[in-house]
C-alpha positions as CSV (number, residue, x, y, z in Angstrom):
1,M,159.5,96.6,65.6
2,N,160.4,93.0,65.1
3,I,159.2,90.8,68.0
4,K,162.4,88.8,68.1
5,K,164.4,92.0,68.6
6,L,161.9,93.5,71.0
7,V,162.0,90.6,73.5
8,K,165.8,90.9,73.8
9,K,165.9,94.7,74.0
10,H,166.2,96.6,77.3
11,L,163.4,99.2,77.4
12,D,164.6,102.8,77.1
13,G,161.3,104.6,77.9
14,T,160.4,105.5,74.3
15,Y,157.5,102.9,74.2
16,D,155.5,100.9,76.7
17,V,155.5,97.1,77.0
18,S,153.2,94.9,79.1
19,V,153.6,91.2,79.5
20,E,151.3,88.4,80.5
21,V,152.2,84.7,81.3
22,V,150.0,81.7,80.9
23,L,151.6,79.7,83.7
24,F,151.0,76.0,83.7
25,S,151.4,73.5,86.5
26,R,154.3,71.1,86.2
27,D,152.1,68.4,84.5
28,Q,150.5,71.1,82.3
29,K,147.0,70.1,83.3
30,K,146.3,73.2,85.3
31,I,147.0,76.9,85.0
32,C,147.8,79.5,87.6
33,L,145.4,82.4,88.0
34,V,146.0,85.4,90.3
35,L,143.2,87.5,91.8
36,E,143.9,91.2,91.5
37,K,142.8,93.7,94.2
38,G,140.8,95.9,91.9
39,G,139.9,99.5,92.8
40,K,141.2,102.9,91.6
41,K,144.5,102.7,89.6
42,T,146.6,105.6,88.5
43,K,149.0,105.4,85.5
44,G,150.8,108.7,84.8
45,I,148.1,111.4,84.6
46,F,145.2,108.9,84.0
47,S,143.1,107.3,86.7
48,F,140.7,104.4,86.1
49,Y,138.8,101.8,88.0
50,K,139.8,98.2,87.7
51,T,137.4,95.4,88.8
52,R,138.6,92.6,91.0
53,A,139.1,89.6,88.7
54,W,141.1,86.5,88.1
55,G,143.7,86.6,85.3
56,N,147.2,85.6,84.2
57,P,150.2,87.0,86.0
58,G,151.7,90.0,84.3
59,G,152.0,93.7,84.1
60,G,154.2,96.5,82.9
61,V,157.9,96.1,82.0
62,H,160.2,98.6,83.7
63,T,162.7,100.8,81.9
64,G,166.0,98.9,81.7
65,E,164.3,95.5,81.7
66,T,163.9,93.2,78.7
67,P,160.3,91.9,78.3
68,I,161.3,88.4,79.5
69,E,163.0,89.9,82.6
70,G,159.7,91.8,83.2
71,A,157.7,88.6,82.8
72,I,159.9,86.8,85.3
73,R,159.6,89.7,87.8
74,E,155.8,89.9,87.4
75,V,155.4,86.1,87.9
76,E,157.6,86.2,91.0
77,E,155.7,89.2,92.4
78,E,152.2,88.0,91.6
79,T,152.4,84.2,92.2
80,G,155.0,84.1,95.0
81,F,157.0,81.5,93.2
82,P,160.8,82.3,93.2
83,K,162.3,82.4,89.7
84,K,164.2,79.1,90.3
85,L,160.8,77.4,90.6
86,F,159.4,78.3,87.1
87,Y,160.4,78.5,83.5
88,I,159.1,80.9,80.9
89,H,159.7,80.1,77.2
90,P,161.7,83.1,75.8
91,L,159.7,83.3,72.6
92,P,156.3,84.9,73.0
93,V,153.1,83.2,71.7
94,S,151.2,86.4,71.1
95,Y,152.2,90.0,70.4
96,N,150.2,93.0,69.4
97,I,150.6,96.8,69.4
98,E,148.0,99.2,70.8
99,G,147.7,102.9,71.3
100,E,149.1,105.9,69.5
101,E,151.7,105.8,66.8
102,R,154.0,108.2,68.6
103,R,154.1,106.1,71.8
104,P,152.9,102.6,71.0
105,H,152.0,100.1,73.7
106,H,153.3,96.5,73.0
107,K,151.5,93.6,74.6
108,I,153.4,90.4,74.8
109,L,152.1,86.9,76.0
110,F,154.5,84.3,77.1
111,V,153.9,80.7,78.2
112,G,155.6,79.1,81.2
113,K,155.3,76.4,83.8
114,I,156.2,75.8,87.4
115,L,158.9,73.3,88.2
116,C,157.5,72.1,91.5
117,D,154.1,71.0,92.8
118,E,151.7,73.9,92.9
119,N,151.2,73.5,96.7
120,E,154.9,73.1,97.4
121,F,155.6,76.8,97.8
122,P,152.9,78.6,99.7
123,F,151.4,81.9,98.4
124,Q,152.1,85.0,100.5
125,I,150.6,88.4,99.6
126,N,153.2,90.8,98.4
127,P,152.5,94.0,100.4
128,V,153.3,96.2,97.4
129,G,151.7,94.0,94.8
130,D,148.3,93.9,93.1
131,T,147.4,90.3,93.7
132,I,145.7,88.9,96.8
133,A,145.3,85.2,95.8
134,R,146.7,82.5,93.6
135,K,144.8,79.4,92.4
136,F,145.5,76.5,90.0
137,V,142.6,75.5,87.9
138,Y,142.3,72.5,85.5
139,V,142.4,73.7,81.9
140,S,139.8,71.0,81.1
141,E,137.3,72.8,83.4
142,L,137.6,76.2,81.8
143,P,134.6,77.2,79.8
144,N,134.3,78.7,76.3
145,P,135.6,82.3,76.3
146,T,132.2,83.6,75.2
147,K,130.6,82.6,78.6
148,V,131.0,84.5,81.8
149,W,133.0,82.4,84.2
150,K,133.4,83.0,87.9
151,L,135.8,81.5,90.4
152,N,135.2,82.1,94.0
153,G,132.7,84.8,93.1
154,F,135.0,86.8,90.7
155,E,135.1,86.7,86.9
156,I,138.2,85.7,84.9
157,F,139.3,88.2,82.3
158,R,137.9,86.9,79.0
159,S,141.1,87.8,77.1
160,D,143.1,85.8,79.6
161,L,140.8,82.9,79.1
162,E,141.1,83.0,75.4
163,H,145.0,83.1,75.7
164,I,144.9,80.1,78.1
165,L,142.7,78.0,75.8
166,E,144.7,78.9,72.7
167,N,147.9,77.8,74.4
168,Q,146.8,74.8,76.4
169,N,148.7,72.4,74.2
170,A,152.0,74.4,74.4
171,T,155.0,72.2,74.9
172,L,157.6,73.5,77.4
């Protein structure tokens, strides 16, 4: 499927889409990371264990949503910023397909930025959400993705770190 068509299409349940957003501060010198709870997760008939780690906001797109609508919802849920306080560029910077041919899983990465000071809107835990913390980190302080990097005792997902560093010069 063409990515330009996919990002505008409302999901109908015939394929899965997950989104991730590299969310920059207003001055684009910092990025927003969220700390996920970790623990046992269940998706359909599968259960798996997810370690507690820092990463970009994101998650699954719901049936009836477009990928950009899913990205906006996920950023709201995981960072606590209302949608009027951030902007996500509508064209993705990364896109790949995983999984089986009969039910492919599309992974889409967007870039965005907040439109306020990062401390202007306080973080509150969403009781039904996966994230338990939000932190802004200077992009210049992030290590090479081949190194293990910890923030407050928890690792950052290496794939997220690679996406952040690849997109640090994005213009929004």
